[in-house]
C-alpha positions in Angstrom: -18.3 -14.7 -40.2 -15.8 -17.5 -39.9 -14.5 -19.4 -43.0 -14.1 -23.2 -43.1 -10.5 -22.7 -44.5 -9.5 -20.6 -41.5 -7.9 -22.3 -38.5 -10.3 -23.2 -35.7 -10.5 -20.9 -32.7 -12.1 -21.3 -29.2 -15.9 -21.1 -29.2 -17.4 -19.0 -26.4 -20.1 -21.1 -24.7 -23.4 -19.2 -25.2 -24.9 -20.8 -22.1 -22.0 -19.3 -20.0 -22.1 -22.4 -17.8 -18.5 -22.0 -16.7 -17.8 -18.5 -17.7 -15.0 -17.7 -15.2 -13.1 -20.9 -16.1 -13.5 -20.1 -19.7 -12.2 -16.6 -19.2 -9.2 -17.8 -17.1 -8.3 -20.2 -19.9 -8.4 -17.4 -22.5 -6.4 -15.0 -20.2 -3.6 -17.5 -20.0 -3.3 -17.7 -23.8 -2.5 -14.0 -24.4 -3.5 -10.4 -24.1 -6.4 -11.1 -26.6 -7.6 -14.3 -28.1 -9.5 -14.7 -31.4 -12.8 -16.6 -30.5 -15.9 -17.7 -32.3 -19.2 -16.2 -31.0 -22.7 -17.6 -31.7 -23.6 -17.0 -35.3 -20.1 -17.8 -36.5 -18.9 -14.3 -35.7 -15.3 -14.0 -34.8 -14.0 -11.4 -32.3 -11.0 -10.9 -30.0 -11.8 -11.8 -26.4 -9.9 -9.6 -23.9 -9.9 -10.8 -20.2 -6.7 -9.2 -18.7 -7.3 -6.2 -16.4 -4.4 -4.1 -17.8 -5.3 -4.8 -21.4 -9.0 -3.9 -20.8 -8.0 -0.6 -19.2 -5.7 0.2 -22.2 -8.2 -0.7 -24.9 -11.2 1.1 -23.3 -9.3 4.4 -23.2 -7.6 4.0 -26.5 -8.9 6.4 -29.2 -8.1 3.7 -31.8 -11.0 1.6 -30.4 -14.6 2.5 -31.3 -18.1 1.2 -30.4 -19.7 2.6 -33.6 -20.7 -0.5 -35.6 -21.9 1.4 -38.6 -18.7 3.4 -39.1 -16.1 0.9 -37.9 -17.1 -2.7 -38.4 -16.7 -3.6 -42.1 -17.8 -7.2 -41.4 -21.3 -6.2 -40.2 -22.9 -7.3 -43.4 -22.0 -11.0 -42.7 -23.8 -11.0 -39.3 -27.0 -13.1 -39.4 -30.4 -11.6 -38.7 -31.5 -12.3 -35.2 -27.9 -12.5 -33.9 -28.2 -13.3 -30.2 -25.7 -10.6 -29.2 -27.3 -8.0 -31.5 -29.6 -6.6 -28.9 -26.6 -5.0 -27.3 -24.1 -4.8 -30.2 -26.6 -2.9 -32.4 -28.2 -0.6 -29.9 -28.8 2.8 -31.5 -27.8 4.8 -28.4 -25.0 6.4 -26.5 -23.3 3.1 -25.8 -22.5 2.6 -29.5 -21.3 6.1 -30.3 -17.7 7.2 -30.8 -15.9 10.4 -30.0 -17.8 13.7 -30.0 -21.1 11.8 -30.9 -20.7 9.7 -27.8 -20.0 12.7 -25.6 -23.1 14.5 -26.9 -25.3 11.5 -26.5 -24.0 10.8 -23.0 -24.6 14.4 -22.0 -28.3 13.9 -22.5 -28.6 11.3 -19.8 -25.6 11.1 -17.6 -26.5 14.1 -15.3 -29.6 12.3 -14.1 -27.4 9.6 -12.6 -24.8 11.8 -10.9 -24.3 10.8 -7.2 -25.9 14.1 -6.0 -29.0 13.2 -8.0 -29.0 9.6 -6.8 -28.5 10.2 -3.1 -32.0 11.8 -2.6 -33.5 8.5 -4.0 -32.5 6.6 -0.9 -35.9 6.9 0.9 -37.7 5.5 -2.2 -35.2 2.6 -2.4 -35.6 1.9 1.3 -39.4 2.0 1.1 -39.4 -0.5 -1.7 -36.8 -2.8 0.1 -38.9 -2.6 3.3 -42.0 -3.8 1.5 -40.3 -6.7 -0.3 -38.3 -7.9 2.7 -41.5 -7.7 4.9 -43.2 -10.0 2.4 -40.3 -12.5 2.7 -40.5 -12.3 6.5 -44.2 -13.1 6.3 -43.6 -16.5 4.7 -44.4 -19.5 6.9 -41.5 -21.2 8.6 -39.7 -23.5 6.1 -41.3 -21.8 3.1 -38.8 -21.1 0.3 -38.3 -18.0 -1.8 -36.0 -16.9 -4.6 -34.1 -13.8 -3.6 -33.6 -12.9 -7.3 -37.3 -13.0 -8.1 -38.6 -11.8 -4.7 -36.2 -9.0 -3.9 -33.4 -8.1 -6.3 -35.5 -8.0 -9.5 -38.6 -6.2 -8.3 -36.6 -3.7 -6.3 -34.4 -2.7 -9.3 -37.2 -2.9 -11.8 -39.5 -0.7 -9.7 -36.8 1.9 -9.3 -35.8 2.1 -13.0 -39.4 2.0 -14.2 -40.3 4.8 -11.8 -37.4 6.9 -13.1 -38.5 6.4 -16.7 -42.2 6.7 -16.1 -43.0 3.2 -17.3 -46.7 2.5 -16.4 -47.4 -0.5 -14.2 -49.2 -2.5 -17.0 -46.1 -2.4 -19.2 -43.4 -3.3 -16.6 -43.6 -7.1 -16.3 -43.6 -7.8 -20.1 -40.9 -5.2 -20.7 -38.7 -6.8 -18.0 -39.3 -10.3 -19.4 -38.3 -9.2 -22.9 -35.1 -7.5 -21.6 -34.2 -10.7 -19.8 -34.8 -12.7 -22.9 -32.9 -10.3 -25.1 -29.8 -10.9 -23.0 -30.0 -14.7 -23.3 -27.2 -15.7 -25.7 -28.4 -19.3 -25.8 -31.5 -18.4 -27.9 -31.8 -19.5 -31.5 -31.6 -16.8 -34.1 -35.3 -17.0 -34.9 -36.2 -16.7 -31.2 -33.7 -13.8 -30.6 -35.1 -11.9 -33.6 -38.7 -12.3 -32.3 -37.7 -11.1 -28.9 -35.7 -8.1 -30.3 -38.6 -7.1 -32.5 -41.2 -7.3 -29.7 -38.9 -5.5 -27.3 -38.5 -2.5 -29.6 -42.2 -2.5 -30.3 -42.9 -2.3 -26.6 -40.4 0.5 -26.1 -42.0 2.4 -29.0 -45.3 2.0 -27.2 -43.7 3.5 -24.1 -42.5 6.5 -26.1 -46.0 6.9 -27.5 -47.6 6.6 -24.1 -45.3 9.3 -22.6 -45.9 11.7 -25.5 -49.6 11.6 -24.6 -48.9 11.6 -20.9 -45.7 13.6 -20.1 -44.6 13.6 -16.5 -41.6 14.2 -14.2 -39.6 11.2 -15.6 -36.6 10.6 -17.7 -38.6 9.4 -20.8 -40.4 12.7 -20.9 -37.0 14.5 -20.5 -35.7 12.6 -23.5 -38.8 13.5 -25.5 -38.6 17.1 -24.6 -34.8 17.4 -24.9 -33.9 20.7 -26.4 -30.2 21.0 -25.9 -28.8 24.1 -27.7 -27.8 23.3 -31.2 -29.1 19.7 -31.1 -32.2 18.3 -32.8 -34.5 16.1 -30.8 -33.8 12.4 -30.7 -35.0 10.5 -33.7 -37.4 7.7 -32.9 -34.9 4.9 -33.4 -32.4 6.7 -31.2 -35.1 7.3 -28.5 -36.1 3.7 -28.4 -32.4 2.6 -28.4 -31.7 4.9 -25.5 -34.7 3.6 -23.6 -33.5 0.0 -24.0 -29.9 0.9 -23.0 -31.0 2.8 -19.8 -33.8 0.6 -18.6 -31.9 -2.7 -19.3 -28.7 -1.5 -17.7 -30.6 0.2 -14.9 -32.0 -3.1 -13.6 -30.0 -6.0 -15.0 -26.7 -4.7 -13.5 -28.2 -4.1 -10.1 -30.3 -7.3 -9.9 -27.2 -9.4 -10.6 -25.1 -7.5 -8.1 -27.7 -8.0 -5.4 -28.3 -11.7 -6.2 -24.6 -12.5 -6.4 -23.7 -10.6 -3.2 -26.5 -12.3 -1.2 -25.4 -15.7 -2.5 -21.7 -15.1 -1.7 -22.6 -13.9 1.9 -24.8 -16.9 2.5 -22.1 -19.3 1.3 -19.4 -17.6 3.4 -20.7 -17.7 7.0 -17.4 -16.3 8.3 -18.0 -13.2 6.3 -21.6 -12.9 7.5 -20.3 -13.2 11.0 -17.9 -10.3 10.2 -20.7 -8.2 9.0 -22.8 -8.8 12.1 -19.8 -8.1 14.3 -19.1 -4.8 12.5 -15.6 -6.0 11.3 -16.6 -5.4 7.6 -19.3 -3.3 6.1 -21.7 -3.6 3.2 -19.5 -1.4 1.0 -16.8 -4.0 1.4 -19.2 -6.8 0.4 -20.5 -4.9 -2.6 -17.0 -3.9 -4.0 -15.7 -7.5 -3.5 -18.8 -8.9 -5.2 -18.2 -6.5 -8.1 -14.6 -7.8 -8.3 -15.3 -11.5 -8.1 -18.7 -11.7 -9.7 -19.1 -8.5 -11.9 -22.7 -8.3 -13.1 -21.6 -7.7 -16.7 -19.3 -10.1 -18.5 -18.9 -9.1 -22.1 -20.2 -6.0 -23.7 -20.3 -6.6 -27.4 -18.7 -5.0 -29.4 -15.7 -2.6 -29.9 -13.8 -2.2 -33.2 -10.2 -1.4 -34.0 -9.8 1.8 -36.1 -6.3 0.6 -37.1 -4.0 -2.3 -36.4 -3.3 -2.5 -32.6 -0.2 -4.4 -31.4 -0.8 -5.8 -27.9 2.5 -7.5 -27.7 3.2 -11.3 -27.3 2.6 -11.6 -31.0 -1.0 -10.5 -30.9 -2.2 -7.8 -33.3 -5.8 -6.8 -33.6 -6.3 -5.9 -37.2 -8.2 -2.8 -38.3 -11.9 -3.4 -38.4 -11.7 -6.5 -36.1 -14.4 -6.7 -33.4 -13.4 -6.9 -29.8 -15.2 -8.5 -26.8 -14.1 -6.9 -23.5 -14.6 -9.3 -20.5 -15.2 -6.8 -17.7 -16.2 -9.5 -15.1 -13.0 -11.3 -15.9 -10.8 -8.4 -15.0 -11.3 -8.6 -11.3 -10.0 -12.2 -11.2 -6.8 -11.5 -13.1 -4.0 -12.9 -11.0 -1.7 -10.2 -12.4 -4.0 -7.6 -10.7 -4.9 -9.7 -7.7 -2.2 -12.2 -7.0 -3.7 -13.2 -3.6 -6.5 -15.7 -4.1 -8.1 -13.9 -7.1 -11.0 -16.3 -7.3 -11.9 -16.2 -3.7 -14.6 -13.9 -2.1 -12.9 -12.0 0.7 -14.4 -8.6 1.6 -11.6 -8.0 4.1 -8.9 -7.8 1.3 -7.3 -4.4 1.0 -7.4 -4.2 -2.8 -10.9 -4.8 -4.2 -10.2 -3.1 -7.5 -12.4 -4.1 -10.4 -13.7 -2.9 -13.8 -17.3 -4.1 -13.2 -18.8 -0.9 -14.3 -16.5 -0.5 -17.3 -13.7 2.0 -17.8 -13.0 5.1 -19.7 -15.5 7.2 -21.7 -18.2 4.4 -21.5 -18.0 4.0 -17.7 -21.6 3.0 -16.6 -23.6 6.1 -15.8 -25.8 4.0 -13.5 -23.0 2.9 -11.1 -24.1 5.2 -8.2 -27.7 3.9 -8.4 -26.6 0.3 -8.6 -24.4 0.7 -5.5 -27.2 2.4 -3.6 -29.8 -0.2 -4.5 -27.4 -3.0 -3.5 -26.5 -1.4 -0.1 -30.1 -0.8 0.9 -31.4 -4.2 -0.3 -28.6 -6.2 1.3 -28.5 -4.4 4.6 -32.3 -4.5 5.0 -32.5 -8.2 4.1 -29.9 -9.4 6.5 -30.8 -7.1 9.3 -34.5 -7.9 9.2 -34.2 -11.6 8.5 -31.4 -12.8 10.8 -32.3 -16.5 10.3 -32.1 -16.3 6.5 -30.5 -19.4 5.1 -30.0 -21.1 1.8 -32.7 -23.6 1.0 -30.1 -26.1 -0.4 -26.7 -25.1 1.0 -24.8 -27.7 -1.0 -26.3 -26.9 -4.4 -24.7 -24.3 -6.6 -27.4 -22.5 -8.6 -27.3 -22.4 -12.4 -25.8 -19.3 -14.0 -27.7 -17.0 -16.4 -27.4 -18.3 -19.9 -25.7 -15.1 -21.1 -22.4 -13.9 -22.4 -23.5 -10.4 -21.5 -24.8 -10.4 -18.0 -23.4 -12.5 -15.2 -25.2 -13.9 -12.1 -27.2 -16.8 -10.7 -30.5 -17.7 -12.2 -32.0 -17.9 -8.7 -31.0 -17.7 -5.1 -33.3 -20.1 -3.2 -33.6 -19.3 0.5 -35.6 -20.1 3.6 -36.3 -16.7 5.3 -37.6 -18.4 8.4 -36.3 -21.9 8.9 -38.4 -24.5 10.7 -37.5 -25.1 14.3 -37.7 -28.4 16.1 -41.1 -27.5 17.5 -42.4 -26.7 14.1 -41.5 -30.1 12.8 -43.1 -31.8 15.8 -46.4 -30.1 15.1 -46.5 -31.3 11.5 
């Protein structure tokens, strides 16, 4: 909690309306900058590629809030970043505890496990793109709501055995839990209902076990390890389901928007000069789907140079989506979308021990969704080409709130008949 006697520090905008400009300003101030978060919580913002790499592999940095954040008692109830910062799951474990927790779930998302899912991803994409193609000429649709979100939500819910009647509400609550512009009362209500719904999912799967990852977690009997406690199970379900669709939905929505606003790159795709892998990796660089992942904590004083020392116990916000735009890492037009560039290096899926286990699935979903969309709907165009869509009001996830398109533009003959 900040103190009125302390010097003022930059306030991170909870609506994230200009998140890249904000990150660029912080990057220019030093390797880490003390900022104020919603709820008057202070943390170090880190937006430089090299510093992020160093801190995310440094054993002096932990994600265990219970053991390593002495200031946790001052955080208000219903803190808007608490849904992620206080997850009771593998993401907020440290050292051997993290390795054991990750070992329960990571094997299910290995590339060799994900590859056989392609037909299922393709079938879902085919159905959703066909519905877009069936719209009347000139009729608008939102690619986020009509393709990216239902595709990724369907896949992750199938993987975890979430019944159809629970999916829409669960997805809505996860979206709201990542909205950092909420009031504390609203955030607390969302967090409480979200964990109640996830508890209902666990109860449902105990009564109806199946070939899904929730059942696997419930029946987990790794040698020498007790079953997950209820709070750990619910926390793990939130981690995996939220990350399993929020990351991919923002990747697909951002990539589609970038391609549609860069016709020269779309032409390159259609001519075969670039591929969808190029587009996806460049999107991950310039519009990483995760901005800040709160929080990490210093186990001892960490000297970053340039007069910046992160004190023991201080929380750290790592700006993964900012790393790809760091001019020290990408000196050639770091803010421009260019899938033809040779170096598309990024940290969009994290780095080090906490690297996102769902990265192979997100890449597969994006490749199938985008290739199917642009191949089946060659006339696809933005509904309002000159309008930039609003960004998600979140310091955690990064992407457009909507991508309004016209799958089948009106022709001159169509307008004549009206």
